[in-house]
C-alpha angles and dihedrals in degrees: 000000000000090000093051092047091051092056121091117217136029094254094057092051090045094055094047090053090047090049091053091051091050091048089056089055099040140350121259106008115209125247089247091054090052092050093048096045100040100034093223127130128260088246091062091051091048090051091054089049091052091049091051097244092115128032117217121200137166123241132182109241121197107228097176106046115117116226115222130174095212134350117243128221115246115260122261111259122241119240092264092047092050091052090050092046093051089044091056092050090048095050091046088065089066106018131055092205128039134181122221104202103192127161119242113287092015093127102255092153093062089054089051089052092056091049091049091050090057091054095046090054087061093046091246129146125247128198115204108193122200126181098225134039086225090068093057091067097066093032093056092051090052100042099041088067087064104027105018095134094050101033125109132175127213127187142121096269089068118090121256090252092053093048091047090052092052090047092055094046091051091047091052093043087238114192088232092063105044092119117047120192108194151151121241097292091064090080087078094062115119100253118180103170100034112155106158137031118192115195109193119199088011092180094066118121089212088080088072117083112210099172146053105028136290092069111201145139109245093206094055092039090051091053089054091046090054090051090054090053095040087241131143126250125211118193116199131192144133088216108030121195117265091245094052095046090047089054089050098050091044089057097247089115130029115253127213121176127207104185105171132068115244115267094016093283113167117243113253120277106244117207122190112214117204107221093190090059091044090054093049091049090044091236097135134088117197106311096339127087118224088245094057093044091051091048091051091050093049092047093052092046087056090055092249128129134245134215119202116196123205115157097212125079126209127049102279128001090232147349121236127193108241091210104049102007092240112165119208108240138188114262090217105039104027091229129123116274118238117235116232111194098192093060094026089230138133109226137188110223091200106053102011096244112154137179134183114262102243093175091223115115110235090212105048102006092238117151097207106097118167123218110232128193129009133277134174094262091057091047090055091047092052094046091052088058092052096040107029093164095054125091109232127189134187130221117193139113093284096051095046104051095115120083096249098033094100095050094044094053093044093045093048092049092048089052093050094244090143134022107216128044117192118193154140128249089307084084093059099060108098100288116159118216114169098196100050110114101163136044122187124196106201099196122006094172094074088062097048098049100045108130098250129103087231094053097105092045090050092046091053091047095048096048094043091048095048089044087056090065088070125086099005097151129035108337136046112263129222131227125195114198114192117206143151089219107055092158095056109128091236092057090057090053092047091054091052094040084234101172094161091051091052091045095051092047092050091046091055092050093048092049089054094050097033095242124153132320085039092049143014120244123214115194120203115194123194121196133185135151089234112071094201092054094049092047093052092044093051092050091051092048092048092052091048094049093043090067088064105031102032111184093001089081123090124190155315092233135159111252122254087257103050 
């Protein structure tokens, strides 16, 4: 009472009362908490500090420590897992890098846990690399049960302060940052006792940074980082890259196989659906065959969940004027703009340029634009027409821009808060959903015929990985792959999960055309705002280099996106 009477002004008395209330709840309230709860300014608080009424002090607050009630013991390994675990330890005696080739749902993560435990016992550091930030959400929830007090996460969705805190802990070999889960940028952390790098889903293209500079491949850079620290590297994948598997079978890397799903679960039954036949028989609605729609309906009726894969975000890849065939293009990149129905915008997925969809053609003033192609938003829209009582969510780059968007979608799907999840290749990256019984691939052809010598390899990887999200608990899952080319040789290999068949075929082709792993490719990119200048410059550069490299030089060519 004496203190309050001695204070001049309502605001000063108000903040002292608020401070007392906060002290009853918790010790040492922050300045921000006082401002929010009392409504006064920072200047008022500073004045009370100067007068001696309040005492202000600085404290170091841990923003990254995971709170756990009680640590769990790691699970006992199955017979197959034990054999693989011992095989890894054995190959590490001779090889610096080893590949764990384990089918989807074979329990690779539990093997990683055992390997991490061995390093923590020796007070060593472990880097666990994942290709997508989305993967860290489930991985954190699994690993914090075992390593919560020594687990840290590092990726771009964290604030600068959080990343700085992780950086300092790693530099000081802090016991609270012995295990780092991170996306590709985590290879630049200042490790000093690094002994093991685990690269999960090593085949993923997301490990490669194209822009901004520096441009690097996190998998290959991590292998070099491990060499600098005299550490070991374990690559893990159900569908390893051709280059990695080639290194393994030629004895450059160690190779450990894990051929069976954990718990004796059957691999998913993959069915190829011929869309040409479905159209002739009139057994198709929009972009969905009658077979896929019936399977979705049956799955939902059985209280199971569905994943629908379409590797293109947005609503429609482009809009075309029905009168003059004008296609709306980016003013910077000269590529078609993708239509996004939710925001009613046309967006460039390469430079970020966007413009409101005014529906009036700038060439002929017609207002009858046609939506061409298929994106995730349109898939969701169609499914809502067929299944109006189902809750449907979407997971792609557009729907996961916020910091917690990944974890919220994944958590809600795990907890059965919605029945159908539509997404892009984010869905293929090692996520574990126990209640998913059906996976649908809307259009496999767009993956096969992409102009890249790795397109068939990537198609096989994407479909096998997304197929692996189905039937991961008690019952065999199903996968419906829609295509206009059911007799394509790659489709036959996908049905049989014939990785070796795909690998050998790709190896033969690459030997013929001198592609990696039988060569190294160096890509030189020239950019200029003036097209004529960059064309002339590239021709001059090509002529100059041809004197040295002869027939080893390709180009110059305009890029795929030009």
